[in-house]
GUDREN-932799 format. One record per residue (C-alpha): residue number from 1; residue in one letter; y, z, x. Coordinates in nm, 4 decimals. Last residue first. Layout:
N
pt num NUM residuo a v Y w Z u X
...
***
This chain:
290
pt num 290 residuo d v 6.6294 w 5.0632 u 7.7973
pt num 289 residuo l v 6.5908 w 5.1541 u 8.1627
pt num 288 residuo p v 6.8786 w 5.4060 u 8.2171
pt num 287 residuo f v 6.7803 w 5.6683 u 7.9506
pt num 286 residuo n v 7.1160 w 5.8413 u 7.8759
pt num 285 residuo f v 7.4191 w 5.6348 u 7.9679
pt num 284 residuo a v 7.4184 w 5.3912 u 8.2644
pt num 283 residuo l v 7.7040 w 5.2770 u 8.4892
pt num 282 residuo h v 7.5667 w 4.9656 u 8.6512
pt num 281 residuo f v 7.7193 w 4.7912 u 8.9567
pt num 280 residuo v v 7.6620 w 4.4215 u 8.9854
pt num 279 residuo g v 7.4936 w 4.2044 u 9.2551
pt num 278 residuo d v 7.5991 w 3.8464 u 9.3353
pt num 277 residuo e v 7.3751 w 3.5680 u 9.2176
pt num 276 residuo a v 7.0631 w 3.3668 u 9.2873
pt num 275 residuo d v 6.8809 w 3.6276 u 9.5008
pt num 274 residuo a v 6.9072 w 3.9074 u 9.2362
pt num 273 residuo f v 7.0813 w 4.2448 u 9.2241
pt num 272 residuo r v 7.1431 w 4.5406 u 8.9996
pt num 271 residuo y v 7.2962 w 4.8569 u 9.1542
pt num 270 residuo g v 7.2692 w 5.1857 u 8.9724
pt num 269 residuo f v 7.4706 w 5.4837 u 8.8482
pt num 268 residuo g v 7.3528 w 5.7303 u 8.5875
pt num 267 residuo i v 7.4699 w 5.9516 u 8.3043
pt num 266 residuo r v 7.2668 w 6.2056 u 8.1084
pt num 265 residuo e v 7.1652 w 6.3485 u 7.7753
pt num 264 residuo i v 7.4349 w 6.2761 u 7.5242
pt num 263 residuo d v 7.2738 w 6.2633 u 7.1768
pt num 262 residuo g v 7.3860 w 6.0135 u 6.9213
pt num 261 residuo v v 7.6771 w 5.9036 u 6.7029
pt num 260 residuo s v 7.7495 w 6.2397 u 6.5327
pt num 259 residuo t v 7.7055 w 6.4300 u 6.8595
pt num 258 residuo e v 7.4259 w 6.6451 u 7.0092
pt num 257 residuo i v 7.4465 w 6.7528 u 7.3715
pt num 256 residuo a v 7.0994 w 6.7128 u 7.5259
pt num 255 residuo k v 6.9037 w 7.0098 u 7.6574
pt num 254 residuo d v 6.7578 w 6.9448 u 8.0026
pt num 253 residuo l v 7.0924 w 6.7919 u 8.1008
pt num 252 residuo g v 7.1305 w 6.4843 u 8.3172
pt num 251 residuo w v 7.2202 w 6.3256 u 8.6470
pt num 250 residuo t v 7.0948 w 5.9727 u 8.7084
pt num 249 residuo f v 7.0121 w 5.7696 u 9.0179
pt num 248 residuo g v 6.9776 w 5.3968 u 9.0767
pt num 247 residuo l v 6.7836 w 5.0846 u 9.1757
pt num 246 residuo e v 6.7836 w 4.7515 u 8.9912
pt num 245 residuo h v 6.6023 w 4.4257 u 9.0245
pt num 244 residuo v v 6.6405 w 4.0738 u 8.8703
pt num 243 residuo y v 6.3747 w 3.8047 u 8.8960
pt num 242 residuo e v 6.4811 w 3.4600 u 8.7853
pt num 241 residuo d v 6.4072 w 3.1686 u 8.5552
pt num 240 residuo q v 6.5881 w 2.8628 u 8.4377
pt num 239 residuo l v 6.4874 w 2.5690 u 8.2158
pt num 238 residuo v v 6.1406 w 2.7076 u 8.1443
pt num 237 residuo l v 5.8637 w 2.4945 u 7.9920
pt num 236 residuo a v 5.5356 w 2.6614 u 7.9065
pt num 235 residuo e v 5.2494 w 2.4086 u 7.8622
pt num 234 residuo n v 4.9801 w 2.4354 u 7.5950
pt num 233 residuo e v 5.1076 w 2.1193 u 7.4243
pt num 232 residuo q v 5.4691 w 2.2330 u 7.4278
pt num 231 residuo l v 5.5746 w 2.5976 u 7.4480
pt num 230 residuo d v 5.9419 w 2.6496 u 7.5119
pt num 229 residuo f v 6.1465 w 2.9002 u 7.7178
pt num 228 residuo g v 6.5069 w 2.7955 u 7.7608
pt num 227 residuo v v 6.6015 w 3.0901 u 7.9797
pt num 226 residuo a v 6.3264 w 3.2960 u 8.1470
pt num 225 residuo f v 6.4186 w 3.6404 u 8.2737
pt num 224 residuo y v 6.1825 w 3.8588 u 8.4808
pt num 223 residuo y v 6.3118 w 4.2133 u 8.5176
pt num 222 residuo s v 6.2500 w 4.4827 u 8.7774
pt num 221 residuo t v 6.3104 w 4.8584 u 8.7625
pt num 220 residuo v v 6.3710 w 5.1589 u 8.9752
pt num 219 residuo y v 6.4841 w 5.5032 u 8.8691
pt num 218 residuo f v 6.5673 w 5.8259 u 9.0481
pt num 217 residuo s v 6.6300 w 6.1502 u 8.8550
pt num 216 residuo f v 6.8510 w 6.4526 u 8.8894
pt num 215 residuo f v 6.8410 w 6.7625 u 8.6735
pt num 214 residuo s v 7.0615 w 6.9974 u 8.4747
pt num 213 residuo s v 7.0251 w 7.3449 u 8.3241
pt num 212 residuo l v 7.3293 w 7.4564 u 8.1283
pt num 211 residuo p v 7.4150 w 7.8271 u 8.0894
pt num 210 residuo g v 7.6565 w 7.8222 u 8.3860
pt num 209 residuo l v 7.6000 w 7.4874 u 8.5524
pt num 208 residuo m v 7.2454 w 7.5410 u 8.6894
pt num 207 residuo l v 7.1133 w 7.2627 u 8.9097
pt num 206 residuo r v 6.7385 w 7.2208 u 8.8829
pt num 205 residuo e v 6.4852 w 7.0864 u 9.1373
pt num 204 residuo p v 6.1682 w 6.9189 u 9.0140
pt num 203 residuo f v 6.3039 w 6.5603 u 9.0599
pt num 202 residuo k v 6.2836 w 6.3430 u 8.7525
pt num 201 residuo l v 6.1314 w 5.9958 u 8.7897
pt num 200 residuo d v 6.2256 w 5.6926 u 8.5735
pt num 199 residuo a v 5.9851 w 5.3987 u 8.6351
pt num 198 residuo g v 6.0131 w 5.0312 u 8.5712
pt num 197 residuo i v 5.8757 w 4.7074 u 8.4162
pt num 196 residuo q v 6.0702 w 4.4410 u 8.2345
pt num 195 residuo f v 5.9684 w 4.1096 u 8.0778
pt num 194 residuo s v 6.2221 w 3.8724 u 7.9429
pt num 193 residuo s v 6.2467 w 3.5762 u 7.7077
pt num 192 residuo f v 6.5475 w 3.3508 u 7.6500
pt num 191 residuo n v 6.6581 w 3.1214 u 7.3782
pt num 190 residuo e v 6.8994 w 2.8391 u 7.3195
pt num 189 residuo s v 7.0664 w 2.6627 u 7.0281
pt num 188 residuo a v 7.3358 w 2.4063 u 6.9671
pt num 187 residuo a v 7.3668 w 2.2994 u 6.6039
pt num 186 residuo d v 7.7465 w 2.2686 u 6.6262
pt num 185 residuo r v 7.7764 w 2.5920 u 6.4250
pt num 184 residuo s v 7.5913 w 2.7878 u 6.6878
pt num 183 residuo s v 7.2296 w 2.9175 u 6.7101
pt num 182 residuo f v 7.1210 w 3.2013 u 6.9341
pt num 181 residuo g v 6.7998 w 3.3380 u 7.0812
pt num 180 residuo a v 6.6199 w 3.6460 u 7.1942
pt num 179 residuo h v 6.2621 w 3.7299 u 7.3013
pt num 178 residuo q v 6.1688 w 4.0738 u 7.4314
pt num 177 residuo v v 5.9108 w 4.2586 u 7.6413
pt num 176 residuo k v 5.9711 w 4.6014 u 7.7733
pt num 175 residuo a v 5.7864 w 4.8337 u 8.0117
pt num 174 residuo f v 5.8473 w 5.1934 u 8.1143
pt num 173 residuo l v 5.6679 w 5.4583 u 8.3171
pt num 172 residuo i v 5.8281 w 5.7921 u 8.2260
pt num 171 residuo q v 5.7891 w 6.1271 u 8.3999
pt num 170 residuo q v 5.7184 w 6.4643 u 8.2395
pt num 169 residuo e v 5.7795 w 6.7045 u 8.5251
pt num 168 residuo g v 5.5438 w 6.9297 u 8.7282
pt num 167 residuo w v 5.5721 w 6.6960 u 9.0305
pt num 166 residuo i v 5.4124 w 6.4249 u 8.8184
pt num 165 residuo d v 5.2945 w 6.4576 u 8.4582
pt num 164 residuo t v 5.2699 w 6.1250 u 8.2773
pt num 163 residuo y v 5.4435 w 5.9586 u 7.9833
pt num 162 residuo r v 5.3988 w 5.5847 u 7.9209
pt num 161 residuo f v 5.6768 w 5.4345 u 7.7176
pt num 160 residuo i v 5.6567 w 5.0735 u 7.5879
pt num 159 residuo s v 5.9586 w 4.8913 u 7.4497
pt num 158 residuo s v 5.8942 w 4.6111 u 7.1991
pt num 157 residuo g v 6.0510 w 4.2759 u 7.1129
pt num 156 residuo i v 6.2606 w 4.0715 u 6.8722
pt num 155 residuo a v 6.6079 w 3.9320 u 6.9047
pt num 154 residuo y v 6.8447 w 3.7293 u 6.6965
pt num 153 residuo t v 7.1866 w 3.5760 u 6.7378
pt num 152 residuo t v 7.4404 w 3.3862 u 6.5290
pt num 151 residuo a v 7.6885 w 3.1924 u 6.7385
pt num 150 residuo g v 8.0623 w 3.1592 u 6.7834
pt num 149 residuo n v 8.2838 w 2.9421 u 6.9964
pt num 148 residuo h v 8.6539 w 3.0437 u 7.0137
pt num 147 residuo s v 8.6795 w 2.9015 u 7.3704
pt num 146 residuo r v 8.8414 w 3.2165 u 7.5079
pt num 145 residuo l v 8.7035 w 3.4656 u 7.2524
pt num 144 residuo d v 8.3425 w 3.3605 u 7.3005
pt num 143 residuo r v 8.1834 w 3.4996 u 6.9943
pt num 142 residuo a v 7.8533 w 3.6693 u 6.9114
pt num 141 residuo y v 7.6915 w 3.7465 u 6.5724
pt num 140 residuo g v 7.3904 w 3.9532 u 6.4897
pt num 139 residuo v v 7.0222 w 3.9889 u 6.4024
pt num 138 residuo d v 6.7945 w 4.2464 u 6.5544
pt num 137 residuo a v 6.4227 w 4.3348 u 6.5697
pt num 136 residuo f v 6.2508 w 4.6276 u 6.7341
pt num 135 residuo p v 5.9042 w 4.7530 u 6.8411
pt num 134 residuo v v 5.8849 w 5.0998 u 6.9999
pt num 133 residuo f v 5.5374 w 5.1650 u 7.1435
pt num 132 residuo k v 5.4460 w 5.5159 u 7.2700
pt num 131 residuo l v 5.1749 w 5.6312 u 7.5072
pt num 130 residuo a v 5.1156 w 5.9868 u 7.6359
pt num 129 residuo e v 5.0457 w 6.1818 u 7.3169
pt num 128 residuo s v 4.8398 w 5.8832 u 7.1938
pt num 127 residuo d v 4.8974 w 5.5426 u 7.0351
pt num 126 residuo w v 5.2335 w 5.6648 u 6.9049
pt num 125 residuo y v 5.4336 w 5.4079 u 6.7076
pt num 124 residuo d v 5.8103 w 5.4639 u 6.7073
pt num 123 residuo k v 6.0278 w 5.2388 u 6.4901
pt num 122 residuo e v 6.3186 w 5.0045 u 6.5475
pt num 121 residuo i v 6.5682 w 4.8366 u 6.3189
pt num 120 residuo g v 6.8507 w 4.5854 u 6.3645
pt num 119 residuo l v 7.2170 w 4.5165 u 6.3322
pt num 118 residuo g v 7.4233 w 4.3121 u 6.5720
pt num 117 residuo i v 7.7537 w 4.2901 u 6.7464
pt num 116 residuo s v 7.9021 w 4.0507 u 7.0018
pt num 115 residuo m v 8.2241 w 4.0069 u 7.1928
pt num 114 residuo t v 8.3300 w 3.7809 u 7.4748
pt num 113 residuo s v 8.6467 w 3.7247 u 7.6818
pt num 112 residuo a v 8.8430 w 4.0451 u 7.6273
pt num 111 residuo d v 9.1509 w 4.0851 u 7.8506
pt num 110 residuo q v 9.4291 w 3.9109 u 7.6607
pt num 109 residuo e v 9.3502 w 3.9874 u 7.3001
pt num 108 residuo l v 9.1729 w 4.3130 u 7.3947
pt num 107 residuo d v 9.4751 w 4.4461 u 7.5746
pt num 106 residuo t v 9.3801 w 4.7185 u 7.8261
pt num 105 residuo n v 9.6760 w 4.9464 u 7.8971
pt num 104 residuo g v 9.4812 w 5.2708 u 7.8873
pt num 103 residuo v v 9.2188 w 5.1240 u 8.1193
pt num 102 residuo r v 9.4813 w 5.0697 u 8.3842
pt num 101 residuo e v 9.3188 w 5.2462 u 8.6754
pt num 100 residuo y v 8.9725 w 5.1416 u 8.5486
pt num 99 residuo d v 9.0681 w 4.7737 u 8.6162
pt num 98 residuo f v 8.9134 w 4.4872 u 8.4181
pt num 97 residuo n v 8.9648 w 4.1398 u 8.5623
pt num 96 residuo s v 8.7898 w 3.9773 u 8.2643
pt num 95 residuo l v 8.6274 w 4.1855 u 7.9880
pt num 94 residuo g v 8.3000 w 4.1314 u 7.7974
pt num 93 residuo l v 8.2240 w 4.3470 u 7.4985
pt num 92 residuo s v 7.8680 w 4.4074 u 7.3678
pt num 91 residuo v v 7.7410 w 4.5990 u 7.0704
pt num 90 residuo p v 7.3809 w 4.6489 u 6.9666
pt num 89 residuo v v 7.3586 w 4.8529 u 6.6368
pt num 88 residuo r v 7.0197 w 5.0107 u 6.5878
pt num 87 residuo w v 6.8919 w 5.1549 u 6.2614
pt num 86 residuo r v 6.6047 w 5.3982 u 6.3097
pt num 85 residuo f v 6.2623 w 5.4247 u 6.1436
pt num 84 residuo d v 6.0647 w 5.6822 u 5.9529
pt num 83 residuo g v 5.8705 w 5.5107 u 5.6761
pt num 82 residuo l v 5.8989 w 5.1345 u 5.6577
pt num 81 residuo s v 5.8343 w 5.1188 u 5.2822
pt num 80 residuo p v 6.1244 w 5.3529 u 5.2241
pt num 79 residuo l v 6.3780 w 5.0914 u 5.3350
pt num 78 residuo i v 6.7149 w 5.2385 u 5.2288
pt num 77 residuo k v 6.5807 w 5.5929 u 5.2901
pt num 76 residuo r v 6.9298 w 5.7395 u 5.2902
pt num 75 residuo d v 6.8638 w 5.9272 u 5.6209
pt num 74 residuo d v 6.7545 w 5.6110 u 5.7999
pt num 73 residuo e v 6.8211 w 5.7643 u 6.1407
pt num 72 residuo f v 7.0936 w 5.6108 u 6.3489
pt num 71 residuo r v 7.0973 w 5.4412 u 6.6920
pt num 70 residuo p v 7.4020 w 5.3326 u 6.8974
pt num 69 residuo m v 7.3193 w 5.0673 u 7.1547
pt num 68 residuo l v 7.6211 w 4.9970 u 7.3785
pt num 67 residuo n v 7.6884 w 4.7234 u 7.6260
pt num 66 residuo l v 8.0237 w 4.7048 u 7.8123
pt num 65 residuo i v 8.0568 w 4.4038 u 8.0399
pt num 64 residuo t v 8.3029 w 4.3805 u 8.3263
pt num 63 residuo v v 8.3738 w 4.0547 u 8.5073
pt num 62 residuo d v 8.6033 w 3.9691 u 8.7924
pt num 61 residuo n v 8.6032 w 4.3244 u 8.9232
pt num 60 residuo d v 8.5223 w 4.1989 u 9.2813
pt num 59 residuo a v 8.2005 w 4.4095 u 9.3037
pt num 58 residuo t v 8.0851 w 4.2867 u 8.9637
pt num 57 residuo q v 8.0879 w 4.5366 u 8.6778
pt num 56 residuo y v 7.8253 w 4.6439 u 8.4272
pt num 55 residuo i v 7.8753 w 4.9284 u 8.1794
pt num 54 residuo g v 7.5818 w 5.0712 u 7.9941
pt num 53 residuo s v 7.2954 w 4.9391 u 7.7841
pt num 52 residuo g v 7.0589 w 4.6678 u 7.9064
pt num 51 residuo y v 7.0567 w 4.2912 u 7.9406
pt num 50 residuo y v 7.0089 w 4.2288 u 7.5677
pt num 49 residuo n v 7.3601 w 4.2480 u 7.4397
pt num 48 residuo s v 7.4794 w 3.9834 u 7.6889
pt num 47 residuo f v 7.2667 w 3.7154 u 7.5220
pt num 46 residuo a v 7.5425 w 3.5482 u 7.3152
pt num 45 residuo f v 7.7403 w 3.4831 u 7.6391
pt num 44 residuo h v 7.4743 w 3.2287 u 7.7433
pt num 43 residuo p v 7.2782 w 3.3079 u 8.0588
pt num 42 residuo e v 7.3991 w 3.1827 u 8.3917
pt num 41 residuo f v 7.1199 w 3.1892 u 8.6517
pt num 40 residuo v v 7.2296 w 2.9617 u 8.9332
pt num 39 residuo e v 6.9987 w 2.6636 u 8.9382
pt num 38 residuo q v 6.6689 w 2.6064 u 9.1123
pt num 37 residuo a v 6.5453 w 2.9425 u 8.9882
pt num 36 residuo r v 6.3121 w 3.1323 u 9.2143
pt num 35 residuo l v 5.9502 w 3.2410 u 9.2031
pt num 34 residuo q v 5.8601 w 3.3955 u 9.5380
pt num 33 residuo s v 5.9039 w 3.7630 u 9.4637
pt num 32 residuo s v 5.8046 w 3.9774 u 9.7623
pt num 31 residuo f v 6.0745 w 4.2436 u 9.7872
pt num 30 residuo i v 6.1362 w 4.3502 u 9.4262
pt num 29 residuo l v 5.8061 w 4.2446 u 9.2729
pt num 28 residuo f v 5.6136 w 4.4158 u 9.5515
pt num 27 residuo f v 5.8280 w 4.7197 u 9.4967
pt num 26 residuo l v 5.7040 w 4.7401 u 9.1397
pt num 25 residuo f v 5.3399 w 4.6860 u 9.2289
pt num 24 residuo s v 5.3570 w 4.9586 u 9.4883
pt num 23 residuo l v 5.5393 w 5.1803 u 9.2416
pt num 22 residuo f v 5.2541 w 5.1518 u 8.9894
pt num 21 residuo p v 4.9808 w 5.1985 u 9.2471
pt num 20 residuo t v 5.1491 w 5.5083 u 9.3915
pt num 19 residuo l v 5.2220 w 5.6945 u 9.0659
pt num 18 residuo t v 4.8975 w 5.8839 u 9.0214
pt num 17 residuo h v 4.8906 w 5.9551 u 9.3978
pt num 16 residuo t v 5.2212 w 6.1502 u 9.3725
pt num 15 residuo s v 5.0636 w 6.4471 u 9.1935
pt num 14 residuo q v 4.8806 w 6.6002 u 9.4904
pt num 13 residuo g v 5.1513 w 6.5323 u 9.7402
pt num 12 residuo w v 5.4305 w 6.6811 u 9.5356
pt num 11 residuo d v 5.2471 w 7.0133 u 9.4796
pt num 10 residuo t v 5.4904 w 7.1874 u 9.2516
pt num 9 residuo k v 5.7210 w 7.4861 u 9.2755
pt num 8 residuo h v 5.9336 w 7.5965 u 8.9813
pt num 7 residuo l v 6.2987 w 7.6648 u 8.9516
pt num 6 residuo f v 6.3390 w 7.4823 u 9.2836
pt num 5 residuo s v 6.7077 w 7.5110 u 9.3119
pt num 4 residuo q v 6.9639 w 7.7354 u 9.1563
pt num 3 residuo v v 7.3410 w 7.6866 u 9.1520
pt num 2 residuo i v 7.5513 w 7.9336 u 8.9663
pt num 1 residuo m v 7.8916 w 7.8505 u 8.8186
***
């Protein structure tokens, strides 16, 4: 194993100025947010799919949520009118009192508390070489395994990728808007909307692991969630709202490992926090912001 650093030298100071306004706004959201929910932010179980991919766990291990978003190319051209698009399958599993030391003994009937799965599509639209929009739409089903309540779910939104060169690396400025909702058999329904902004920054150093070139990155992101969003007579009504923030690092490979269910590029670790609730740890897979 050979470790090499600084495979190429860059002028950090010269390139950082392009990112400064964006990060200033992001940190302003994190440390200066004044809009706060009057109630504890407790979204419905049917929305867990749309709080980001990865594994989330509270510090006391009371709740663990596994969110996955496998994506598949439309190789069979089932919807040829849409051109090149991807199928997406959002999957979420909520576990109570999960312990990594006994993961082999996990009993889904006893330990699982919520489960949801969906099916949707997404498509890349390039406005330029540096700006990409990825609209998406999903439908699915979610179930609370303790109360045996079920609900159909839907979501629509778009991710926005802005690529820029900083420190000699292609960096990503990211934003996402989405709206999701559910409807249960007892005619209960609810919806939430969210806006996210963040940055994923690769460091120019490289760590060589034999023939593999790997990198480290730092990411920061903020979310604004609004539950029960409704427009009535030009007035926006929100039952609950909250800012949520996350900071973290990732380690990845310059050349992803290809598998049948998707490419494996990197793994990350972050901490998500908000004023109205306890923080959670986030184990991220591949791009940590989506």
